[in-house]
C-alpha positions as CSV (number, residue, x, y, z in Angstrom):
1,M,-11.3,-6.1,-37.9
2,A,-14.1,-8.5,-37.0
3,I,-16.8,-8.0,-34.5
4,L,-17.3,-11.2,-32.7
5,N,-20.8,-10.5,-31.5
6,N,-22.1,-13.9,-32.6
7,R,-19.0,-16.1,-32.2
8,L,-19.5,-16.8,-28.5
9,T,-22.8,-17.5,-26.7
10,Q,-23.9,-15.5,-23.8
11,E,-23.1,-18.5,-21.6
12,Q,-19.5,-18.5,-22.9
13,Y,-19.1,-14.7,-22.3
14,D,-20.4,-15.2,-18.8
15,E,-18.0,-18.1,-18.1
16,N,-15.0,-16.2,-19.6
17,F,-15.6,-13.1,-17.6
18,T,-16.7,-14.6,-14.3
19,D,-14.9,-13.6,-11.0
20,I,-11.3,-14.7,-11.3
21,H,-10.8,-14.6,-7.5
22,P,-14.2,-15.9,-6.1
23,P,-15.0,-15.2,-2.5
24,F,-15.1,-17.9,0.2
25,E,-18.2,-20.0,-0.2
26,S,-18.9,-20.3,3.5
27,R,-17.9,-19.1,6.9
28,D,-16.3,-22.4,7.6
29,A,-14.0,-22.0,4.5
30,A,-13.0,-18.5,5.7
31,L,-12.3,-19.8,9.2
32,T,-10.1,-22.6,7.8
33,E,-8.0,-20.0,6.2
34,V,-8.1,-17.7,9.3
35,N,-6.7,-20.5,11.4
36,R,-3.5,-20.7,9.3
37,C,-2.6,-17.1,10.3
38,L,0.3,-16.7,12.8
39,F,-1.0,-13.2,13.9
40,C,2.5,-11.8,13.6
41,Y,3.7,-9.0,15.9
42,D,4.9,-6.1,13.8
43,A,3.4,-7.9,10.9
44,P,5.2,-7.4,7.5
45,C,1.8,-7.7,5.7
46,T,0.7,-4.5,7.4
47,K,4.0,-2.7,6.9
48,V,3.9,-3.3,3.1
49,C,0.3,-2.2,2.7
50,P,0.3,1.4,1.4
51,T,-2.8,2.1,3.5
52,S,-1.5,0.2,6.6
53,I,-4.4,-2.1,7.1
54,D,-3.9,-4.0,10.4
55,V,-4.1,-7.4,8.8
56,P,-3.6,-9.6,11.9
57,K,-6.3,-7.6,13.7
58,F,-8.9,-7.9,11.1
59,I,-8.2,-11.6,10.6
60,K,-8.4,-12.2,14.4
61,Q,-11.8,-10.4,14.4
62,I,-13.1,-12.8,11.7
63,N,-11.9,-15.6,13.9
64,T,-13.9,-14.4,16.9
65,G,-17.0,-13.8,14.7
66,N,-16.7,-10.0,14.9
67,I,-17.2,-9.4,11.1
68,K,-18.5,-5.9,11.6
69,G,-15.4,-5.0,13.6
70,S,-13.2,-6.7,11.0
71,A,-14.8,-4.6,8.2
72,F,-14.3,-1.4,10.3
73,T,-10.6,-2.3,10.8
74,I,-10.2,-2.6,7.1
75,L,-12.3,0.3,5.9
76,S,-11.0,2.8,8.5
77,S,-7.6,2.3,6.8
78,N,-8.8,1.8,3.3
79,I,-12.4,2.9,2.5
80,L,-12.1,1.1,-0.9
81,G,-10.9,-2.1,0.8
82,G,-13.4,-4.2,-1.1
83,G,-12.2,-3.0,-4.4
84,C,-8.6,-3.3,-3.5
85,A,-9.2,-6.9,-2.3
86,R,-10.2,-7.6,-5.9
87,V,-7.6,-5.7,-7.9
88,C,-4.5,-5.3,-5.7
89,P,-1.3,-7.2,-6.9
90,V,-1.3,-8.8,-3.4
91,E,1.5,-11.2,-4.5
92,K,3.9,-8.2,-4.3
93,L,2.3,-6.6,-1.4
94,C,0.6,-8.1,1.7
95,E,0.5,-11.8,0.6
96,G,4.0,-11.5,-0.9
97,S,5.3,-10.4,2.5
98,C,3.5,-13.2,4.5
99,V,6.0,-15.0,6.7
100,L,4.6,-18.4,5.6
101,N,6.4,-17.8,2.2
102,K,9.6,-18.4,4.1
103,E,8.3,-21.7,5.3
104,L,7.6,-22.8,1.7
105,E,3.9,-22.7,2.4
106,K,1.2,-20.8,0.6
107,P,0.7,-17.3,2.1
108,I,-2.5,-16.4,3.9
109,Q,-5.2,-15.5,1.4
110,I,-5.4,-12.0,2.8
111,A,-7.3,-10.5,-0.1
112,R,-10.1,-13.1,0.0
113,L,-10.4,-12.7,3.8
114,Q,-10.5,-8.9,3.3
115,R,-13.2,-9.4,0.7
116,Y,-15.1,-11.7,3.1
117,S,-15.5,-8.9,5.6
118,T,-16.0,-5.9,3.3
119,D,-18.5,-7.7,1.0
120,M,-20.6,-8.4,4.1
121,A,-20.4,-4.8,5.2
122,L,-21.6,-3.6,1.7
123,E,-24.3,-6.2,1.5
124,K,-25.7,-5.5,4.9
125,K,-25.1,-1.7,4.5
126,W,-23.5,-1.5,8.0
127,N,-23.2,2.0,9.3
128,L,-19.6,1.8,10.3
129,F,-18.7,5.5,10.4
130,E,-20.3,8.6,11.9
131,R,-20.1,12.0,10.3
132,K,-19.6,15.1,12.4
133,S,-22.2,17.8,11.9
134,S,-21.6,20.1,9.0
135,I,-19.2,22.9,9.9
136,G,-20.1,25.0,6.8
137,R,-16.8,24.5,4.9
138,K,-16.9,23.3,1.3
139,V,-14.3,21.3,-0.7
140,A,-14.5,20.3,-4.4
141,V,-13.0,17.0,-5.4
142,V,-12.3,16.5,-9.1
143,G,-12.4,12.9,-10.0
144,A,-14.5,10.1,-8.5
145,G,-11.8,7.5,-8.8
146,P,-10.0,5.9,-5.8
147,A,-8.1,9.0,-4.8
148,G,-11.1,11.3,-5.0
149,L,-13.4,9.0,-3.2
150,S,-10.9,8.4,-0.4
151,C,-10.3,12.1,0.0
152,A,-14.0,12.8,0.0
153,H,-14.6,10.2,2.7
154,G,-11.9,11.6,5.0
155,L,-13.2,15.1,4.6
156,S,-16.8,14.3,5.1
157,R,-16.2,12.4,8.4
158,Q,-14.9,15.8,9.8
159,G,-18.1,17.7,8.8
160,I,-16.8,19.1,5.5
161,D,-19.4,19.3,2.7
162,V,-17.9,17.7,-0.4
163,T,-18.8,17.9,-4.0
164,I,-17.2,15.5,-6.4
165,Y,-17.0,16.4,-10.1
166,E,-16.6,13.4,-12.4
167,K,-16.2,13.5,-16.2
168,E,-17.7,10.0,-16.8
169,G,-21.2,8.9,-16.1
170,R,-20.2,6.5,-13.4
171,P,-17.8,6.5,-10.4
172,G,-14.7,4.4,-9.9
173,G,-12.2,5.9,-12.3
174,L,-9.9,3.2,-13.7
175,M,-11.6,0.7,-11.3
176,T,-14.7,1.0,-13.4
177,Y,-13.2,1.8,-16.9
178,G,-9.7,0.4,-17.0
179,I,-9.4,-3.0,-15.2
180,A,-10.4,-6.4,-16.5
181,A,-14.0,-7.3,-16.1
182,Y,-13.2,-10.6,-14.4
183,K,-11.5,-8.7,-11.6
184,V,-14.0,-6.1,-10.7
185,T,-17.3,-5.0,-12.2
186,P,-18.8,-1.5,-12.7
187,E,-21.7,-2.7,-10.6
188,F,-19.4,-3.4,-7.6
189,C,-17.7,0.0,-8.1
190,Q,-21.1,1.6,-7.9
191,E,-22.0,-0.4,-4.8
192,E,-18.7,0.6,-3.1
193,T,-19.3,4.3,-4.0
194,D,-22.9,4.2,-2.7
195,F,-21.5,2.8,0.6
196,I,-19.0,5.8,0.8
197,V,-21.6,8.4,-0.1
198,S,-24.1,6.9,2.4
199,L,-22.0,8.6,5.1
200,G,-23.6,11.9,4.1
201,G,-22.1,15.2,3.1
202,I,-20.9,13.9,-0.3
203,E,-22.5,14.8,-3.6
204,I,-21.3,13.5,-7.0
205,L,-21.9,15.4,-10.2
206,Y,-21.3,13.5,-13.3
207,N,-20.3,14.5,-16.9
208,Q,-18.3,17.4,-15.5
209,E,-14.9,17.6,-17.2
210,L,-12.1,19.9,-16.2
211,G,-11.2,22.2,-19.1
212,K,-14.6,21.8,-20.7
213,N,-17.6,22.5,-18.6
214,L,-15.6,22.8,-15.4
215,S,-13.1,25.5,-14.5
216,L,-10.4,25.3,-11.9
217,V,-10.6,29.1,-11.4
218,D,-14.3,28.8,-10.7
219,L,-13.8,26.0,-8.2
220,Q,-11.3,28.0,-6.3
221,K,-13.8,30.9,-6.1
222,N,-16.6,28.7,-4.9
223,Y,-14.9,26.3,-2.5
224,D,-12.6,26.6,0.5
225,A,-10.2,24.1,-1.1
226,V,-9.9,21.8,-4.2
227,F,-8.5,18.3,-4.5
228,L,-7.5,17.1,-7.9
229,G,-7.7,13.3,-8.4
230,I,-8.0,13.3,-12.1
231,G,-5.8,10.2,-12.8
232,V,-3.9,9.9,-16.1
233,G,-4.9,9.9,-19.7
234,L,-4.7,7.6,-22.6
235,T,-1.9,5.3,-23.6
236,R,1.5,6.8,-24.7
237,Q,1.9,6.8,-28.5
238,L,4.2,4.4,-30.3
239,E,5.4,7.0,-32.7
240,I,5.7,4.6,-35.6
241,P,4.2,4.5,-39.1
242,G,0.7,3.0,-39.4
243,E,-0.3,3.9,-35.8
244,N,-3.5,5.6,-37.0
245,L,-4.7,2.6,-39.1
246,E,-8.1,1.0,-38.5
247,G,-7.5,-1.8,-36.1
248,V,-5.0,0.0,-33.8
249,V,-6.6,0.8,-30.5
250,D,-5.7,2.2,-27.1
251,A,-5.8,-0.4,-24.3
252,I,-7.7,1.8,-21.9
253,R,-10.2,2.6,-24.7
254,F,-10.5,-1.1,-25.5
255,I,-11.3,-2.0,-21.9
256,Y,-13.6,1.1,-21.7
257,G,-15.5,-0.2,-24.7
258,L,-16.1,-3.5,-22.9
259,R,-17.7,-1.6,-20.0
260,E,-19.8,0.7,-22.1
261,E,-20.8,-1.5,-25.1
262,G,-20.7,-5.0,-23.5
263,F,-18.9,-8.1,-24.5
264,A,-20.9,-9.0,-27.6
265,K,-20.5,-5.6,-29.3
266,T,-16.8,-5.0,-28.6
267,A,-14.6,-5.2,-31.7
268,V,-11.7,-7.6,-31.5
269,G,-9.5,-9.1,-34.2
270,D,-8.7,-12.8,-35.0
271,Q,-4.9,-12.2,-34.6
272,V,-4.2,-9.5,-32.0
273,A,-0.8,-8.0,-30.9
274,V,-0.7,-6.3,-27.5
275,I,2.2,-3.9,-27.1
276,G,3.5,-3.7,-23.5
277,M,3.8,-5.9,-20.4
278,G,2.2,-4.0,-17.6
279,M,-1.1,-4.8,-15.8
280,T,-3.1,-3.0,-18.4
281,A,-1.4,-5.0,-21.2
282,I,-2.2,-8.2,-19.4
283,D,-5.8,-7.2,-18.9
284,A,-6.2,-6.2,-22.6
285,A,-4.6,-9.4,-23.8
286,T,-6.6,-11.7,-21.6
287,Q,-9.9,-10.0,-22.4
288,A,-9.2,-10.1,-26.2
289,K,-8.6,-13.8,-25.9
290,R,-11.8,-14.3,-23.8
291,L,-13.8,-12.3,-26.4
292,G,-12.9,-14.9,-29.0
293,A,-9.6,-13.8,-30.6
294,K,-7.9,-16.8,-32.1
295,E,-4.4,-15.7,-31.3
296,V,-3.1,-13.0,-28.9
297,T,0.6,-12.1,-28.8
298,L,2.1,-9.8,-26.1
299,V,5.2,-7.9,-27.5
300,Y,7.7,-6.5,-25.0
301,R,11.0,-4.8,-25.7
302,R,12.8,-6.0,-22.6
303,T,13.2,-9.5,-21.1
304,E,11.0,-11.2,-18.6
305,N,13.3,-10.1,-15.8
306,E,12.3,-6.4,-16.5
307,K,8.5,-7.0,-16.9
308,P,6.4,-4.5,-14.9
309,C,3.5,-7.0,-14.4
310,T,3.7,-9.7,-11.7
311,D,4.3,-13.4,-12.2
312,V,0.7,-14.1,-11.2
313,E,-0.6,-11.7,-13.9
314,L,1.7,-13.2,-16.5
315,E,0.5,-16.7,-15.6
316,I,-3.1,-15.6,-16.2
317,A,-2.2,-14.6,-19.7
318,K,-0.3,-17.8,-20.4
319,L,-3.2,-19.9,-19.1
320,D,-5.5,-18.0,-21.4
321,G,-3.3,-19.1,-24.3
322,C,-1.6,-15.7,-25.0
323,Q,1.8,-15.9,-26.7
324,I,4.7,-13.8,-25.6
325,I,7.6,-12.3,-27.6
326,W,10.4,-10.8,-25.5
327,L,13.0,-8.4,-26.7
328,A,10.9,-7.0,-29.6
329,S,10.0,-3.4,-30.3
330,P,7.3,-2.3,-32.7
331,K,8.8,-0.6,-35.8
332,E,5.9,-0.3,-38.3
333,I,2.3,-1.3,-38.8
334,I,1.7,-2.5,-42.3
335,S,-1.8,-2.0,-43.9
336,E,-3.9,-3.6,-46.6
337,N,-6.9,-1.6,-47.8
338,G,-6.5,0.8,-45.0
339,K,-6.6,-1.9,-42.3
340,V,-3.9,-3.6,-40.2
341,K,-2.2,-6.5,-41.9
342,S,1.0,-7.0,-40.0
343,L,3.3,-5.6,-37.3
344,V,7.0,-5.2,-38.1
345,C,9.2,-5.5,-35.0
346,S,12.9,-4.8,-34.3
347,K,14.8,-7.5,-32.5
348,M,16.3,-6.1,-29.3
349,E,19.1,-7.0,-26.9
350,M,19.8,-5.8,-23.4
351,G,22.8,-3.6,-23.0
352,A,25.4,-3.6,-20.2
353,P,24.3,-2.0,-16.9
354,D,24.8,1.8,-16.7
355,E,26.1,3.7,-13.6
356,S,22.8,3.1,-11.8
357,G,23.0,-0.6,-12.6
358,R,20.0,-0.5,-14.9
359,R,20.1,-2.2,-18.3
360,F,18.4,-0.8,-21.4
361,P,17.4,-2.6,-24.6
362,F,19.1,-1.7,-28.0
363,D,18.1,-2.4,-31.6
364,T,20.1,-5.1,-33.2
365,G,19.1,-4.0,-36.7
366,E,17.2,-7.3,-37.4
367,T,13.4,-7.3,-37.9
368,F,10.6,-9.8,-38.1
369,A,6.8,-9.5,-38.9
370,L,3.7,-10.7,-37.2
371,E,0.6,-11.3,-39.4
372,I,-2.2,-9.7,-37.4
373,D,-5.4,-7.7,-37.9
374,M,-5.4,-5.7,-34.6
375,V,-2.9,-3.9,-32.4
376,I,-3.7,-2.9,-28.8
377,K,-1.3,-0.3,-27.4
378,A,-0.6,-0.7,-23.6
379,T,2.7,1.2,-23.3
380,G,1.9,3.3,-20.2
381,Q,-0.4,6.2,-19.7
382,V,0.4,9.9,-20.1
383,P,-0.9,12.6,-17.7
384,Y,-3.8,14.9,-18.5
385,A,-1.4,17.8,-19.0
386,D,-3.6,19.4,-21.6
387,L,-6.5,19.8,-19.1
388,L,-4.2,21.9,-16.9
389,Q,-1.9,23.8,-19.3
390,N,-3.8,27.1,-19.0
391,S,-4.9,26.7,-15.4
392,G,-1.8,28.2,-13.8
393,I,-0.9,25.0,-12.0
394,E,2.7,23.8,-12.1
395,L,3.5,20.6,-13.9
396,T,6.6,18.4,-14.0
397,K,6.7,16.2,-17.1
398,G,3.0,16.5,-17.3
399,K,2.3,15.5,-13.7
400,I,1.0,17.9,-11.0
401,R,3.7,19.2,-8.8
402,I,2.9,19.2,-5.1
403,D,4.9,19.8,-1.9
404,A,5.1,17.7,1.2
405,N,1.6,18.9,2.2
406,N,0.1,17.7,-1.1
407,T,-0.4,21.3,-2.1
408,S,0.1,22.7,-5.6
409,N,1.5,26.1,-6.4
410,M,-2.1,27.4,-6.4
411,G,-2.4,27.4,-2.6
412,T,-5.9,26.1,-2.1
413,V,-5.5,23.4,-4.8
414,F,-4.3,20.0,-3.5
415,A,-3.7,16.9,-5.6
416,G,-2.9,13.2,-5.3
417,G,-2.9,9.8,-7.0
418,D,-2.0,9.0,-10.6
419,C,-2.0,12.7,-11.7
420,V,0.9,13.2,-9.3
421,N,2.8,9.9,-9.4
422,G,2.2,9.1,-13.0
423,G,0.3,5.9,-12.3
424,K,0.6,3.4,-9.5
425,E,-1.7,0.8,-7.9
426,V,-5.3,1.5,-6.8
427,V,-4.2,1.2,-3.2
428,D,-1.6,3.9,-3.6
429,A,-4.3,6.2,-5.0
430,V,-6.5,5.5,-1.9
431,Q,-3.6,6.4,0.4
432,A,-3.0,9.6,-1.6
433,G,-6.6,10.6,-1.1
434,K,-6.3,10.0,2.6
435,E,-3.2,12.1,2.8
436,G,-4.8,14.8,0.7
437,A,-7.8,15.0,3.0
438,K,-5.5,15.3,6.0
439,S,-3.6,18.1,4.4
440,I,-6.8,20.0,3.6
441,L,-8.1,19.5,7.1
442,K,-4.9,21.0,8.4
443,Y,-5.1,23.9,6.0
444,L,-8.6,24.6,7.1
445,G,-7.5,24.5,10.8
446,I,-9.7,21.6,11.6
447,I,-6.9,19.3,12.8
448,E,-3.4,20.0,13.9
């Protein structure tokens, strides 16, 4: 596997990884877009947002020049509104629900308008929220990702003293370590975290990993409540021969390497196969291509109709020159001198619908081979079950089991986000953090 540290110039790296959704260049440009909005009553864009941002209200506030009020409207519903404006699949959420779609017009660019307000709030360090005086209650939050940060913010505003324990050296979770660099940067994630922490009452301790130098039992002893927002782990194994060869990598680790080592030092092959068709697969494929890989092929065992990524994401991969093979399932990775040489795939077909109406692929018995020198696995992430196996907390298929009040079987331990749902969007994790904070406040008797 080659290391392409000299194949591209720094200028080419910068161009390849520049902001894919740039902000409005001026206030006039933002106002032009604002004036397209119909300010719908009972707006579908608000209804479909997991955090229920009042979209017509914040857009109208931009229109009247009340940018601070607009930022407050957004961030009071979604404290990570700036990050979500960058990474949310808005085409299937707010913008996908815009009524202008029915008129065969382009939907309002809600994400860019949201970014317009929140970026200004972060840049100017507006003090939008007030924290109540400390009431002497302490809560531990495990994980400084979207769920943990959202929970911490909700608790701190009510006077709770919050300590966040994070296993990495930087905050943001998958926002920092698992999403394409052209969507959001670690620097922005840090800026957004600093904005949240500036409220007061929130301390973040880094390099603190549950099951290693952090004990759930000790946290229960030392805090009034604990919120687990630990996300999910590495990519699910393919369970095929050759999976452990040099040149076979985990998609999250591949993207993580980009964050930690930088573009010029990240190893990437000339001919790359990416297994999977979710958002992470698209991010891995496009970044491999932008790092200088000559050919990148996405391999997916179902048809395009069943793909988990959005049409917009798929189009990004196509525009970057990535190839796609549908109805193909990895069967074996062939080696030469201990390194990846080719990927053997089974040809699949879709079966008839079952009782639920869902169709599943089946192996036709035919195979084909791709000549490659690198495989990136992006077949879905598995929960961090191993971190919790001896903690006493109940798991269901590796995910933390909670009740309607976001409470685990351990009473004072609450949970939310990917470690509960198995992996959804960033905005879903933010909402889970909000709900977790509300449940903890009720448990502590602070709200009804």
